[in-house]
C-alpha positions as CSV (number, residue, x, y, z in Angstrom):
1,X,135.5,166.7,60.1
2,X,138.9,165.7,58.3
3,X,139.9,164.0,61.9
4,X,139.0,162.9,65.3
5,X,140.9,163.8,68.6
6,X,141.0,161.4,71.1
7,X,143.2,162.5,74.5
8,X,146.0,163.7,73.1
9,X,146.3,161.7,69.6
10,X,144.6,163.0,66.7
11,X,143.4,160.1,63.9
12,X,143.4,161.3,60.5
13,X,140.1,160.5,57.8
14,X,142.0,158.8,55.2
15,X,140.9,161.3,52.1
16,X,142.0,158.2,49.7
17,X,142.2,154.4,49.8
18,X,144.5,151.7,48.4
19,X,143.1,148.6,47.0
20,X,144.2,146.6,50.4
21,X,142.3,149.3,52.5
22,X,139.0,149.2,50.6
23,X,139.3,145.3,50.5
24,X,139.2,145.4,54.4
25,X,137.1,147.7,55.0
26,X,134.1,146.2,52.9
27,X,134.5,143.4,55.8
28,X,133.5,145.8,58.5
29,X,130.4,147.5,56.9
30,X,128.1,145.9,60.1
31,X,130.3,147.0,62.7
32,X,130.5,150.9,62.9
33,X,133.5,150.4,65.9
34,X,135.5,148.3,63.6
35,X,135.1,150.4,60.3
36,X,136.0,153.4,62.1
37,X,138.6,151.6,64.0
38,X,140.0,149.8,60.2
39,X,139.3,153.1,58.5
40,X,141.7,155.9,61.0
41,X,143.7,153.6,62.7
42,X,142.3,154.1,66.1
43,X,142.1,151.1,68.9
44,X,139.1,149.8,69.6
45,X,139.2,150.6,73.0
46,X,139.9,153.9,72.1
47,X,136.9,154.0,69.4
48,X,134.7,152.8,72.2
49,X,134.7,156.2,74.0
50,X,133.9,158.0,70.8
51,X,130.4,159.8,71.5
52,X,127.6,158.2,69.0
53,X,126.6,161.1,67.0
54,X,130.4,160.8,66.3
55,X,130.5,157.9,65.2
56,X,127.6,157.7,63.3
57,X,129.0,160.8,61.0
58,X,132.6,159.4,61.0
59,X,131.3,156.4,59.7
60,X,128.9,158.0,56.8
61,X,131.8,160.1,55.8
62,X,134.2,156.7,55.7
63,X,131.2,154.7,53.1
64,X,131.4,158.2,51.3
65,X,135.1,157.7,50.7
66,X,134.5,154.1,50.3
67,X,131.9,155.5,47.4
68,X,134.0,158.2,45.2
69,X,131.0,158.5,42.8
70,X,132.2,162.2,42.1
71,X,135.7,161.1,40.5
72,X,135.9,161.3,37.1
73,X,136.6,158.3,34.8
74,X,140.3,157.7,34.4
75,X,141.1,156.7,30.7
76,X,144.5,155.9,32.1
77,X,146.5,154.5,35.0
78,X,150.5,153.8,34.8
79,X,150.5,154.6,31.5
80,X,148.2,151.7,30.9
81,X,144.6,152.4,28.7
82,X,141.6,151.9,29.7
83,X,140.0,148.6,27.6
84,X,137.8,149.7,25.3
85,X,134.4,147.8,25.8
86,X,132.9,147.5,22.9
87,X,135.8,145.6,21.5
88,X,136.4,143.6,24.9
89,X,137.6,140.3,24.1
90,X,134.7,137.3,25.6
91,X,137.0,135.9,27.6
92,X,138.5,139.0,29.5
93,X,134.3,140.1,29.8
94,X,133.3,136.6,31.3
95,X,136.2,137.4,33.9
96,X,135.3,140.2,34.6
97,X,131.5,139.0,34.5
98,X,132.7,136.6,37.3
99,X,134.7,138.8,39.7
100,X,131.8,141.3,40.0
101,X,129.9,138.8,41.7
102,X,132.2,138.6,44.2
103,X,134.1,143.0,43.6
104,X,134.5,143.7,47.3
105,X,137.1,141.0,47.2
106,X,138.1,141.0,43.4
107,X,138.7,144.5,43.0
108,X,142.3,144.4,41.9
109,X,141.6,141.6,39.4
110,X,138.7,143.6,38.0
111,X,141.3,146.3,37.5
112,X,144.2,144.4,36.5
113,X,141.8,143.4,33.2
114,X,140.3,146.8,32.7
115,X,143.8,148.5,32.3
116,X,145.7,145.2,31.2
117,X,147.6,145.7,34.1
118,X,150.1,143.1,36.4
119,X,150.5,145.7,38.9
120,X,147.6,147.2,41.7
121,X,150.7,148.6,44.3
122,X,150.7,152.0,44.6
123,X,147.1,152.3,43.2
124,X,144.1,154.2,44.9
125,X,140.7,153.4,44.7
126,X,139.8,156.9,43.3
127,X,142.0,156.6,40.0
128,X,139.8,153.0,39.5
129,X,136.5,153.4,41.2
130,X,134.7,155.6,38.5
131,X,136.0,153.3,35.7
132,X,134.6,150.3,37.0
133,X,131.2,151.9,37.7
134,X,131.1,152.8,33.6
135,X,131.9,149.3,33.5
136,X,129.2,148.2,35.0
137,X,126.8,150.3,33.2
138,X,127.9,149.7,30.1
139,X,127.5,145.3,31.0
140,X,124.0,146.2,32.1
141,X,123.1,147.9,29.1
142,X,124.8,145.4,27.1
143,X,122.5,142.8,29.0
144,X,119.2,144.6,28.1
145,X,120.5,144.6,24.7
146,X,120.3,140.7,24.4
147,X,117.8,140.4,26.8
148,X,116.0,137.5,24.7
149,X,119.6,136.1,24.9
150,X,119.8,135.6,28.1
151,X,116.2,136.0,29.4
152,X,117.2,139.0,31.3
153,X,114.3,141.6,32.9
154,X,113.9,145.4,31.1
155,X,114.6,146.5,35.2
156,X,118.2,147.8,36.1
157,X,118.4,146.5,39.5
158,X,116.5,142.9,38.3
159,X,119.3,142.8,35.9
160,X,121.9,143.1,38.5
161,X,120.0,140.8,40.8
162,X,119.4,138.0,38.3
163,X,123.4,137.9,37.3
164,X,125.0,138.5,40.9
165,X,122.6,135.3,41.7
166,X,123.3,132.8,39.3
167,X,124.2,129.7,41.2
168,X,128.0,129.6,39.2
169,X,128.2,132.1,36.6
170,X,131.9,129.9,35.9
171,X,129.5,126.9,34.4
172,X,126.9,129.1,32.8
173,X,130.0,130.7,30.8
174,X,131.5,127.3,30.0
175,X,128.6,126.2,28.8
176,X,128.2,129.2,26.5
177,X,131.7,129.1,25.5
178,X,130.8,125.3,24.2
179,X,128.2,126.6,21.7
180,X,130.4,128.9,20.4
181,X,132.8,126.7,20.2
182,X,130.0,124.1,18.3
183,X,131.3,121.4,20.9
184,X,134.6,121.2,20.3
185,X,137.3,122.0,23.5
186,X,140.1,122.5,21.4
187,X,138.6,125.8,19.7
188,X,137.8,127.7,23.0
189,X,140.4,129.6,23.0
190,X,140.1,131.4,19.3
191,X,136.3,132.1,21.0
192,X,137.5,133.4,24.0
193,X,139.7,135.6,22.1
194,X,136.6,136.8,19.5
195,X,135.1,140.3,20.6
196,X,131.9,140.1,23.3
197,X,129.6,141.7,21.1
198,X,130.5,139.1,18.1
199,X,129.8,136.3,20.1
200,X,126.4,137.5,21.9
201,X,125.6,138.4,17.8
202,X,126.0,135.2,16.9
203,X,124.5,133.8,20.1
204,X,121.6,135.7,19.3
205,X,121.4,134.3,15.6
206,X,121.9,130.8,16.7
207,X,119.3,130.9,19.0
208,X,117.2,132.6,16.5
209,X,117.9,129.6,13.6
210,X,117.4,127.1,16.0
211,X,113.6,128.3,16.9
212,X,113.2,129.0,13.5
213,X,113.9,125.1,13.1
214,X,111.9,123.7,15.0
215,X,109.1,125.4,14.3
216,X,109.3,124.3,10.8
217,X,109.9,120.6,12.1
218,X,106.9,121.3,13.7
219,X,104.8,122.5,10.8
220,X,105.9,119.3,9.0
221,X,104.2,117.3,11.7
């Protein structure tokens, strides 16, 4: 099904979505009628007369269009390259981590960081969806590698859930940044420009070093 005919009008099912359209559709996933209306630009009163089975099929297709897992990872958008995750700065990683907690609203901000791009006008979901998923998977693996640092679970779903359920990720990252800056506020900018992996390695070393110092002090007593 790529269109619905209601009366003498034909309404097309979109094959791709603008980022703004995707954001709007995410508001209505719990309302089949509103989702269909918004996706296909059908007046709500006309959606009401669509047979229930047809509605269910339309919703399934719209959800699939909203999650185009089959699309390849694009390494370039508007002449801007996808960032190298392994060298991404701590500051950009923190921004991405915070935006991902509310990605259905902040997808445009995520795209701006992933592709070092200012203007997301004209960018379609199929162009960026797989790159976002790719970063999410890389992020999960990174947290697993440093699970002792963040006290994370080995379970992927639990890692995602734990990070999404932080009371205020911005506050947590502020604490981490101040540890890296050794409490010196004026050094924060330099810290945020460091590669995230380098920052995590230092945090892991510092945590292990403090544990050794605590054990040494305990033995002296």
